[in-house]
One Martini backbone bead per residue (centre of mass of N, CA, C, O) as a GRO file, in nm:
protein
  320
    1MET     BB    1   0.095   0.040   0.023
    2VAL     BB    2   0.039   0.351  -0.024
    3LYS     BB    3   0.021   0.661   0.118
    4ILE     BB    4  -0.069   0.813  -0.161
    5SER     BB    5  -0.359   0.910  -0.356
    6VAL     BB    6  -0.368   1.061  -0.666
    7ILE     BB    7  -0.664   1.215  -0.808
    8VAL     BB    8  -0.710   1.253  -1.176
    9PRO     BB    9  -0.917   1.409  -1.358
   10VAL     BB   10  -1.004   1.389  -1.715
   11TYR     BB   11  -1.112   1.680  -1.942
   12ASN     BB   12  -1.007   1.865  -2.176
   13VAL     BB   13  -0.660   1.932  -2.080
   14GLU     BB   14  -0.399   1.941  -2.269
   15GLN     BB   15  -0.285   2.234  -2.194
   16TYR     BB   16  -0.233   2.137  -1.863
   17LEU     BB   17  -0.127   1.844  -1.802
   18ARG     BB   18   0.185   1.863  -1.782
   19THR     BB   19   0.192   2.060  -1.544
   20CYS     BB   20   0.052   1.864  -1.353
   21PHE     BB   21   0.240   1.615  -1.378
   22ASP     BB   22   0.518   1.760  -1.314
   23SER     BB   23   0.440   1.832  -1.015
   24LEU     BB   24   0.445   1.521  -0.934
   25VAL     BB   25   0.733   1.428  -1.012
   26VAL     BB   26   0.880   1.658  -0.814
   27GLN     BB   27   0.818   1.542  -0.560
   28THR     BB   28   0.958   1.492  -0.242
   29PHE     BB   29   0.747   1.301  -0.224
   30ARG     BB   30   0.725   0.933  -0.315
   31ASP     BB   31   0.476   0.773  -0.171
   32PHE     BB   32   0.296   0.745  -0.460
   33GLU     BB   33   0.002   0.766  -0.657
   34VAL     BB   34  -0.156   0.797  -0.987
   35ILE     BB   35  -0.496   0.851  -1.061
   36VAL     BB   36  -0.603   0.839  -1.398
   37VAL     BB   37  -0.919   0.979  -1.519
   38ASN     BB   38  -1.072   0.924  -1.814
   39ASP     BB   39  -1.367   1.118  -1.894
   40GLY     BB   40  -1.410   1.120  -2.207
   41THR     BB   41  -1.214   1.256  -2.375
   42LYS     BB   42  -1.168   1.467  -2.690
   43ASP     BB   43  -0.870   1.482  -2.689
   44GLN     BB   44  -0.509   1.439  -2.627
   45SER     BB   45  -0.468   1.338  -2.329
   46GLN     BB   46  -0.402   1.029  -2.355
   47ILE     BB   47  -0.120   1.065  -2.472
   48ILE     BB   48  -0.004   1.199  -2.227
   49ILE     BB   49  -0.062   0.976  -2.027
   50ASP     BB   50   0.099   0.753  -2.168
   51ASP     BB   51   0.368   0.887  -2.126
   52TYR     BB   52   0.378   0.881  -1.809
   53VAL     BB   53   0.335   0.581  -1.772
   54ALA     BB   54   0.598   0.497  -1.924
   55LYS     BB   55   0.796   0.671  -1.717
   56ASP     BB   56   0.589   0.618  -1.459
   57SER     BB   57   0.473   0.387  -1.226
   58ARG     BB   58   0.282   0.577  -1.060
   59PHE     BB   59   0.112   0.584  -1.320
   60LYS     BB   60  -0.251   0.532  -1.362
   61SER     BB   61  -0.469   0.425  -1.621
   62TYR     BB   62  -0.818   0.538  -1.687
   63ILE     BB   63  -1.115   0.450  -1.872
   64LYS     BB   64  -1.420   0.636  -1.930
   65GLU     BB   65  -1.715   0.753  -1.929
   66ASN     BB   66  -1.881   1.025  -1.926
   67GLY     BB   67  -1.979   1.180  -1.577
   68GLY     BB   68  -1.798   1.368  -1.437
   69LEU     BB   69  -1.625   1.469  -1.179
   70SER     BB   70  -1.750   1.296  -0.951
   71ASP     BB   71  -1.740   1.028  -1.096
   72ALA     BB   72  -1.433   1.019  -1.129
   73ARG     BB   73  -1.360   1.035  -0.833
   74ASN     BB   74  -1.506   0.780  -0.750
   75TYR     BB   75  -1.349   0.592  -0.933
   76GLY     BB   76  -1.069   0.652  -0.800
   77ILE     BB   77  -1.141   0.549  -0.519
   78ALA     BB   78  -1.171   0.246  -0.613
   79LYS     BB   79  -0.858   0.234  -0.718
   80ALA     BB   80  -0.733   0.307  -0.464
   81SER     BB   81  -0.439   0.231  -0.221
   82GLY     BB   82  -0.423   0.443  -0.026
   83GLU     BB   83  -0.430   0.599   0.289
   84TYR     BB   84  -0.441   0.856   0.117
   85PHE     BB   85  -0.619   1.138  -0.029
   86PHE     BB   86  -0.583   1.333  -0.351
   87PHE     BB   87  -0.732   1.599  -0.526
   88LEU     BB   88  -0.652   1.671  -0.865
   89ASP     BB   89  -0.680   1.900  -1.098
   90SER     BB   90  -0.583   1.910  -1.435
   91ASP     BB   91  -0.542   2.248  -1.419
   92ASP     BB   92  -0.353   2.191  -1.190
   93SER     BB   93  -0.104   2.231  -0.916
   94LEU     BB   94   0.196   2.161  -0.742
   95VAL     BB   95   0.404   2.208  -0.508
   96GLU     BB   96   0.691   2.041  -0.428
   97HIS     BB   97   0.594   2.004  -0.097
   98ALA     BB   98   0.297   1.926  -0.057
   99LEU     BB   99   0.294   1.623   0.031
  100GLU     BB  100   0.488   1.635   0.260
  101PHE     BB  101   0.348   1.846   0.444
  102LEU     BB  102   0.077   1.697   0.465
  103TYR     BB  103   0.172   1.426   0.577
  104GLN     BB  104   0.322   1.528   0.829
  105LYS     BB  105   0.081   1.660   0.961
  106ALA     BB  106  -0.091   1.401   0.982
  107ILE     BB  107   0.107   1.238   1.161
  108ILE     BB  108   0.182   1.435   1.392
  109SER     BB  109  -0.151   1.505   1.448
  110GLU     BB  110  -0.347   1.264   1.376
  111SER     BB  111  -0.492   1.338   1.097
  112ASP     BB  112  -0.772   1.285   0.866
  113LEU     BB  113  -0.738   1.610   0.804
  114VAL     BB  114  -0.579   1.823   0.554
  115ILE     BB  115  -0.537   2.177   0.512
  116CYS     BB  116  -0.472   2.427   0.259
  117GLY     BB  117  -0.346   2.651   0.071
  118TYR     BB  118  -0.339   2.891  -0.218
  119HIS     BB  119  -0.300   2.966  -0.554
  120GLU     BB  120  -0.423   3.229  -0.755
  121LEU     BB  121  -0.474   3.208  -1.108
  122LYS     BB  122  -0.474   3.501  -1.282
  123ALA     BB  123  -0.470   3.743  -1.523
  124THR     BB  124  -0.380   3.963  -1.286
  125GLY     BB  125  -0.251   3.724  -1.108
  126ILE     BB  126  -0.110   3.615  -0.800
  127TYR     BB  127  -0.293   3.467  -0.515
  128ASP     BB  128  -0.315   3.427  -0.181
  129VAL     BB  129  -0.505   3.164   0.000
  130ILE     BB  130  -0.526   3.223   0.355
  131TYR     BB  131  -0.567   3.097   0.663
  132PRO     BB  132  -0.406   3.263   0.935
  133HIS     BB  133  -0.448   2.981   1.095
  134GLU     BB  134  -0.333   2.723   1.283
  135LEU     BB  135  -0.454   2.391   1.279
  136THR     BB  136  -0.472   2.131   1.537
  137ALA     BB  137  -0.662   1.868   1.595
  138VAL     BB  138  -0.955   1.929   1.532
  139SER     BB  139  -1.311   1.985   1.540
  140LEU     BB  140  -1.630   2.060   1.474
  141LYS     BB  141  -1.729   2.059   1.768
  142SER     BB  142  -1.502   2.269   1.870
  143HIS     BB  143  -1.513   2.407   1.550
  144PRO     BB  144  -1.782   2.523   1.376
  145GLU     BB  145  -1.641   2.754   1.196
  146ILE     BB  146  -1.524   2.568   0.974
  147LEU     BB  147  -1.783   2.573   0.788
  148ASN     BB  148  -1.704   2.913   0.722
  149VAL     BB  149  -1.360   2.947   0.694
  150LEU     BB  150  -1.321   2.705   0.511
  151PRO     BB  151  -1.258   2.556   0.234
  152HIS     BB  152  -1.455   2.329   0.012
  153CYS     BB  153  -1.254   2.226  -0.157
  154ALA     BB  154  -1.094   1.921  -0.266
  155TRP     BB  155  -0.783   2.028  -0.370
  156ASN     BB  156  -0.678   2.105  -0.043
  157LYS     BB  157  -0.675   1.789   0.057
  158LEU     BB  158  -0.605   1.542   0.308
  159TYR     BB  159  -0.730   1.212   0.314
  160HIS     BB  160  -0.853   0.968   0.481
  161LYS     BB  161  -1.000   0.686   0.358
  162GLU     BB  162  -1.227   0.655   0.584
  163LEU     BB  163  -1.399   0.909   0.489
  164PHE     BB  164  -1.490   0.718   0.216
  165GLU     BB  165  -1.679   0.476   0.302
  166THR     BB  166  -1.978   0.658   0.270
  167ILE     BB  167  -1.859   0.885   0.087
  168ARG     BB  168  -1.966   1.090  -0.201
  169PHE     BB  169  -1.984   1.233  -0.476
  170PRO     BB  170  -2.220   1.419  -0.654
  171LYS     BB  171  -2.367   1.319  -0.919
  172GLY     BB  172  -2.429   1.579  -1.165
  173LEU     BB  173  -2.296   1.814  -0.994
  174TYR     BB  174  -2.224   2.113  -0.924
  175PHE     BB  175  -2.051   2.205  -0.664
  176GLU     BB  176  -1.965   1.934  -0.499
  177ASP     BB  177  -1.789   2.027  -0.263
  178SER     BB  178  -2.041   2.151  -0.094
  179GLY     BB  179  -2.168   1.841  -0.066
  180THR     BB  180  -1.893   1.718   0.096
  181SER     BB  181  -1.717   1.870   0.310
  182PRO     BB  182  -1.928   1.879   0.550
  183LEU     BB  183  -1.927   1.571   0.581
  184ILE     BB  184  -1.625   1.544   0.645
  185TYR     BB  185  -1.613   1.735   0.893
  186LEU     BB  186  -1.796   1.551   1.068
  187LYS     BB  187  -1.623   1.273   1.046
  188ALA     BB  188  -1.381   1.398   1.147
  189LYS     BB  189  -1.160   1.387   1.421
  190ARG     BB  190  -0.912   1.534   1.273
  191ILE     BB  191  -0.823   1.878   1.207
  192SER     BB  192  -0.600   2.043   0.975
  193TYR     BB  193  -0.401   2.355   0.921
  194LEU     BB  194  -0.217   2.497   0.649
  195PRO     BB  195  -0.055   2.824   0.605
  196LEU     BB  196  -0.012   2.716   0.294
  197PRO     BB  197   0.069   2.740  -0.054
  198LEU     BB  198   0.029   2.425  -0.240
  199VAL     BB  199  -0.170   2.526  -0.464
  200ASN     BB  200  -0.243   2.573  -0.817
  201TYR     BB  201  -0.511   2.774  -0.911
  202LEU     BB  202  -0.716   2.787  -1.191
  203VAL     BB  203  -0.950   3.035  -1.285
  204ASP     BB  204  -0.928   3.152  -1.603
  205ARG     BB  205  -1.082   2.925  -1.753
  206PRO     BB  206  -1.248   2.831  -2.010
  207GLY     BB  207  -1.565   2.720  -1.880
  208ASN     BB  208  -1.564   2.778  -1.593
  209ILE     BB  209  -1.817   2.763  -1.360
  210THR     BB  210  -1.690   2.991  -1.166
  211THR     BB  211  -1.693   3.211  -1.435
  212THR     BB  212  -2.004   3.155  -1.493
  213VAL     BB  213  -2.335   3.165  -1.630
  214SER     BB  214  -2.551   2.904  -1.522
  215PRO     BB  215  -2.801   2.678  -1.458
  216LYS     BB  216  -2.603   2.514  -1.258
  217ILE     BB  217  -2.630   2.703  -1.005
  218LEU     BB  218  -2.883   2.538  -0.891
  219ASP     BB  219  -2.700   2.311  -0.754
  220VAL     BB  220  -2.665   2.450  -0.478
  221ILE     BB  221  -2.925   2.332  -0.356
  222ASP     BB  222  -2.869   2.027  -0.379
  223ASN     BB  223  -2.626   2.038  -0.194
  224LEU     BB  224  -2.773   2.158   0.053
  225GLU     BB  225  -2.953   1.915   0.086
  226ILE     BB  226  -2.740   1.706   0.147
  227VAL     BB  227  -2.630   1.836   0.399
  228ASN     BB  228  -2.883   1.868   0.571
  229GLN     BB  229  -2.966   1.561   0.558
  230PHE     BB  230  -2.706   1.452   0.696
  231TYR     BB  231  -2.743   1.599   0.970
  232ILE     BB  232  -3.015   1.477   1.032
  233GLN     BB  233  -2.929   1.171   1.021
  234GLU     BB  234  -2.707   1.238   1.245
  235HIS     BB  235  -2.839   1.419   1.476
  236VAL     BB  236  -2.702   1.751   1.429
  237PHE     BB  237  -2.860   1.991   1.334
  238LYS     BB  238  -2.911   2.152   1.601
  239GLU     BB  239  -2.613   2.182   1.683
  240TYR     BB  240  -2.545   2.325   1.379
  241TYR     BB  241  -2.755   2.541   1.297
  242LYS     BB  242  -2.602   2.815   1.268
  243ALA     BB  243  -2.377   2.721   1.082
  244LEU     BB  244  -2.570   2.616   0.857
  245ARG     BB  245  -2.716   2.875   0.801
  246LEU     BB  246  -2.474   3.030   0.705
  247PHE     BB  247  -2.382   2.841   0.489
  248ASN     BB  248  -2.635   2.871   0.312
  249ILE     BB  249  -2.637   3.177   0.275
  250ARG     BB  250  -2.352   3.206   0.150
  251LEU     BB  251  -2.380   3.023  -0.091
  252ILE     BB  252  -2.618   3.166  -0.216
  253TYR     BB  253  -2.495   3.444  -0.243
  254ASP     BB  254  -2.255   3.367  -0.427
  255ASN     BB  255  -2.462   3.291  -0.661
  256LEU     BB  256  -2.642   3.544  -0.682
  257TRP     BB  257  -2.414   3.734  -0.774
  258LYS     BB  258  -2.403   3.618  -1.077
  259LEU     BB  259  -2.676   3.760  -1.183
  260LYS     BB  260  -2.546   4.031  -1.287
  261TYR     BB  261  -2.454   3.875  -1.575
  262THR     BB  262  -2.776   3.861  -1.632
  263LYS     BB  263  -3.105   3.894  -1.831
  264GLU     BB  264  -3.269   3.643  -1.730
  265LYS     BB  265  -3.557   3.661  -1.576
  266ALA     BB  266  -3.655   3.371  -1.538
  267PHE     BB  267  -3.396   3.274  -1.403
  268ILE     BB  268  -3.391   3.469  -1.166
  269LYS     BB  269  -3.664   3.382  -1.046
  270LYS     BB  270  -3.590   3.085  -1.000
  271MET     BB  271  -3.353   3.136  -0.810
  272PHE     BB  272  -3.490   3.294  -0.585
  273ASP     BB  273  -3.714   3.092  -0.527
  274ARG     BB  274  -3.541   2.849  -0.448
  275CYS     BB  275  -3.377   2.984  -0.218
  276PHE     BB  276  -3.610   3.078  -0.036
  277ALA     BB  277  -3.744   2.799  -0.008
  278HIS     BB  278  -3.514   2.656   0.127
  279LEU     BB  279  -3.478   2.843   0.372
  280ASP     BB  280  -3.776   2.804   0.479
  281VAL     BB  281  -3.749   2.500   0.547
  282TYR     BB  282  -3.468   2.501   0.739
  283PHE     BB  283  -3.476   2.845   0.801
  284LYS     BB  284  -3.714   3.043   0.936
  285ASP     BB  285  -3.485   3.261   1.055
  286TRP     BB  286  -3.287   3.376   0.829
  287ARG     BB  287  -3.353   3.690   0.837
  288LYS     BB  288  -3.195   3.712   1.136
  289ASP     BB  289  -2.930   3.693   1.027
  290SER     BB  290  -2.651   3.875   1.035
  291TYR     BB  291  -2.562   3.832   0.744
  292PHE     BB  292  -2.825   3.917   0.606
  293LYS     BB  293  -2.849   4.198   0.775
  294SER     BB  294  -2.655   4.304   0.629
  295HIS     BB  295  -2.623   4.550   0.410
  296SER     BB  296  -2.485   4.421   0.161
  297LEU     BB  297  -2.676   4.174   0.119
  298LYS     BB  298  -2.968   4.312   0.136
  299GLU     BB  299  -2.910   4.518  -0.096
  300PHE     BB  300  -2.847   4.328  -0.312
  301ILE     BB  301  -3.119   4.184  -0.327
  302ARG     BB  302  -3.282   4.438  -0.382
  303ASN     BB  303  -3.091   4.579  -0.633
  304VAL     BB  304  -2.915   4.424  -0.846
  305ILE     BB  305  -3.208   4.321  -0.951
  306CYS     BB  306  -3.409   4.571  -1.026
  307ARG     BB  307  -3.597   4.442  -1.253
  308ASN     BB  308  -3.717   4.232  -1.000
  309LYS     BB  309  -3.826   4.385  -0.736
  310TYR     BB  310  -4.125   4.328  -0.746
  311LEU     BB  311  -4.080   4.044  -0.616
  312TYR     BB  312  -3.856   4.070  -0.363
  313ALA     BB  313  -3.960   4.286  -0.161
  314LEU     BB  314  -4.171   4.102  -0.034
  315ARG     BB  315  -3.997   3.859   0.057
  316LEU     BB  316  -3.813   4.033   0.255
  317LYS     BB  317  -4.042   4.123   0.464
  318LYS     BB  318  -4.068   3.854   0.561
  319GLY     BB  319  -4.005   3.833   0.902
  320GLU     BB  320  -3.909   4.136   1.009
   0.00000   0.00000   0.00000
């Protein structure tokens, strides 16, 4: 058994793939395998994959029909033999010491989840995204704020394999990390955070769902449903009620903000309706949350889509 399985889903990323793979080849930590999952790519990515498989025995290639990022990650989990898992998106890369630092932190702190910072690669420059405090062997129970202060992306975390015994990424949904990380946080016995940027995250790639307005942003509600239902089934929804309420409101706000880039009134109405209906079901007092009541959020919802305020002004008054 290797120490770490790095799972890399691949779909139409030939332009970035060598940079991704090269960052793995030069890792100072050596005891790992690379599970490359070709998710039905239509470009020349498999040629590049075959090249690395031939040169480095740690690279293992698997080809499947296209099922999306979540499906490819889940497929990789089934093939992985490592004690720990790391999910690396194929248009991203790692700094040279990433796996070494993450693994050392996991072993020394006896953590089953280690999270790190990252470099955001944008057209305007490179920006470090780091939570300023180092956390060592804490839990969600002792630090419920973790749910709202640490990033939910899957690609900046080292997971002990046992965390995925019953948890999988939601197939067919975008923003799948938001429907998975809160489940992992609850299951993890010890969570540690390294305030070091160890991942190079490419933001401005054409077609990146995080930088475009798409009907798929409605998937945020489906992911929140998964999270809320999981906490209910685990009988801890009341215990984490305030943290979950804030998590739901913040994630919805982050996606509502994207609506300023579209003029599709029917879609805007549908998005607002689903978001408000979701919050009304799980958090009847959500309008009293301090984050929602903050001027910036409330005024945004009132005014940013001003052409639709005839609908939403009334909705916002309810419960105030």
